[in-house]
C-alpha positions in Angstrom: -15.2 -184.0 8.4 -18.7 -183.1 9.6 -21.7 -182.8 7.3 -24.1 -179.9 8.2 -27.5 -178.6 7.0 -28.0 -174.9 7.2 -31.6 -173.6 7.2 -31.9 -170.0 6.2 -35.0 -168.2 7.4 -36.9 -165.8 5.2 -35.2 -165.9 1.9 -37.0 -165.8 -1.4 -40.4 -165.2 0.3 -42.8 -162.8 -1.4 -40.0 -161.3 -3.5 -37.9 -160.3 -0.4 -34.4 -161.3 0.4 -33.9 -162.9 -3.1 -30.9 -165.2 -3.5 -30.4 -167.5 -6.4 -29.3 -170.9 -5.2 -26.4 -171.1 -7.7 -25.1 -167.8 -6.2 -25.6 -169.0 -2.6 -23.7 -172.3 -3.4 -20.9 -170.4 -5.1 -20.6 -168.0 -2.0 -20.5 -171.0 0.4 -17.7 -172.6 -1.7 -15.7 -169.4 -1.9 -15.8 -169.1 1.9 -14.3 -172.6 2.6 -17.4 -174.8 2.7 -17.0 -178.1 0.9 -19.3 -180.4 -1.1 -22.0 -177.7 -1.1 -25.5 -178.7 -2.2 -28.7 -176.6 -2.2 -32.3 -177.8 -2.1 -35.2 -175.7 -3.4 -35.3 -171.9 -3.2 -36.1 -171.5 0.5 -32.5 -171.6 1.6 -31.5 -175.2 2.5 -27.7 -175.8 2.2 -25.9 -179.0 2.9 -22.2 -178.7 3.2 -19.1 -180.1 4.9 -16.7 -178.1 7.1 -13.4 -179.1 8.6 -13.7 -177.5 12.0 -16.5 -175.6 13.6 -19.5 -175.9 15.7 -23.1 -174.9 15.1 -23.0 -171.4 16.7 -19.7 -170.5 15.0 -21.1 -171.7 11.6 -24.4 -169.9 12.1 -22.5 -166.6 12.7 -20.2 -167.2 9.8 -23.0 -167.9 7.3 -25.1 -165.0 8.6 -22.1 -162.7 8.1 -21.4 -164.2 4.6 -25.0 -163.6 3.5 -24.8 -160.0 4.9 -21.5 -159.3 3.1 -22.4 -160.9 -0.2 -26.1 -160.3 -0.6 -26.6 -157.2 1.6 -29.2 -158.4 4.1 -29.5 -160.2 7.4 -30.9 -163.7 7.4 -31.3 -165.8 10.5 -29.5 -169.1 10.2 -30.1 -172.4 12.0 -27.7 -175.3 11.7 -28.1 -179.0 12.3 -25.7 -181.8 11.7 -26.5 -184.8 9.4 -26.7 -186.9 12.6 -29.2 -184.4 14.1 -31.4 -184.9 11.0 -31.2 -188.7 11.4 -32.2 -188.3 15.0 -35.1 -185.9 14.1 -36.5 -188.4 11.7 -36.2 -191.4 14.1 -37.6 -189.4 17.0 -40.8 -188.2 15.3 -43.8 -188.7 17.6 -46.0 -188.8 14.5 -44.7 -191.9 12.6 -48.2 -193.2 12.2 -49.6 -189.9 10.9 -49.9 -188.6 7.4 -46.5 -187.2 6.4 -47.9 -184.3 4.4 -49.3 -182.9 7.6 -46.0 -183.0 9.5 -43.5 -180.2 10.1 -40.5 -179.5 12.3 -39.8 -176.0 13.6 -36.0 -175.7 14.2 -35.0 -173.5 17.1 -31.6 -172.0 17.6 -31.3 -173.6 21.0 -33.4 -175.6 23.4 -35.9 -173.4 25.2 -35.6 -172.9 28.9 -39.3 -173.7 29.2 -42.1 -174.6 26.9 -45.1 -172.5 27.9 -48.0 -174.9 27.3 -50.4 -172.4 28.8 -49.5 -170.0 26.0 -49.1 -172.5 23.2 -52.1 -174.8 23.7 -54.8 -172.0 23.4 -53.4 -171.2 19.9 -53.7 -174.8 18.7 -56.5 -176.0 16.5 -58.2 -179.0 18.2 -56.7 -181.3 15.5 -53.1 -180.1 15.9 -50.5 -181.7 18.0 -47.2 -180.1 19.2 -44.3 -182.0 20.7 -40.9 -180.5 21.6 -37.7 -182.6 21.6 -34.6 -180.7 22.5 -34.4 -177.7 20.1 -37.0 -179.1 17.6 -40.7 -178.6 17.7 -42.7 -181.3 15.9 -46.0 -180.2 14.5 -48.9 -182.2 13.2 -51.1 -179.8 11.3 -54.1 -181.5 9.5 -55.5 -178.0 8.7 -52.3 -177.2 6.8 -49.3 -175.1 7.9 -50.6 -172.1 6.0 -53.7 -172.0 8.2 -52.1 -172.8 11.6 -51.4 -170.2 14.2 -48.3 -172.2 15.2 -46.0 -170.3 12.8 -42.4 -169.3 13.1 -43.4 -165.9 14.3 -45.6 -167.4 16.9 -42.9 -169.6 18.3 -40.3 -166.9 18.1 -42.5 -164.6 20.1 -43.4 -167.2 22.8 -39.9 -168.7 23.1 -37.9 -165.5 22.4 -35.6 -167.0 19.8 -35.2 -167.6 16.1 -37.2 -170.4 14.5 -37.6 -171.8 11.0 -39.9 -174.6 9.8 -39.6 -177.3 7.2 -42.2 -179.8 6.0 -41.5 -183.5 6.4 -40.7 -184.1 2.7 -38.0 -181.4 2.8 -36.6 -182.9 6.0 -36.4 -186.4 4.5 -34.9 -185.0 1.3 -32.3 -182.9 3.2 -31.3 -186.0 5.2 -30.9 -188.1 2.0 -28.8 -185.4 0.4 -26.7 -185.1 3.6 -26.2 -188.9 3.5 -24.9 -188.6 -0.1 -22.6 -185.7 0.7 -21.3 -187.5 3.8 -20.6 -190.7 1.8 -19.0 -188.8 -1.1 -21.8 -189.6 -3.6 -22.6 -186.7 -5.9 -26.1 -185.2 -6.3 -27.6 -185.1 -9.7 
């Protein structure tokens, strides 16, 4: 059985699209998802599912949230293996982890328009794309960068959601526990 991590975009932000994680977990479980775990209030859900692929699961979860909670939320899914690969492929292993982020795209972009992205970067920022993940090194802080979800969505014409490196590591550790059958505390 595959272990997945779903990343919901735009929930519990500035009082909008409010979902309690206990309610979200219960909804996932009642719709056939197994060994469901949530992490913090920003919509990170680790689960197992018997048969499916990312696009099918993204659509299923998006529909579930719409039907249960009454609003549309973009959903991006990665497997546990994808998260392990993301961590091992970081181009910033020698850099301060608190300044690292990954922007998750729904799919690999057809092109990466450096001519549109580079002018938006602060001189200390570094951007690297690997498949459908954009690695960001933001020494000025993610809250001050122009390289936001909205920026990448506009330039690449697709859904994006970003997580910091601590969250990425924690989700990978939680997925390892779910995958091995260990219970989270």
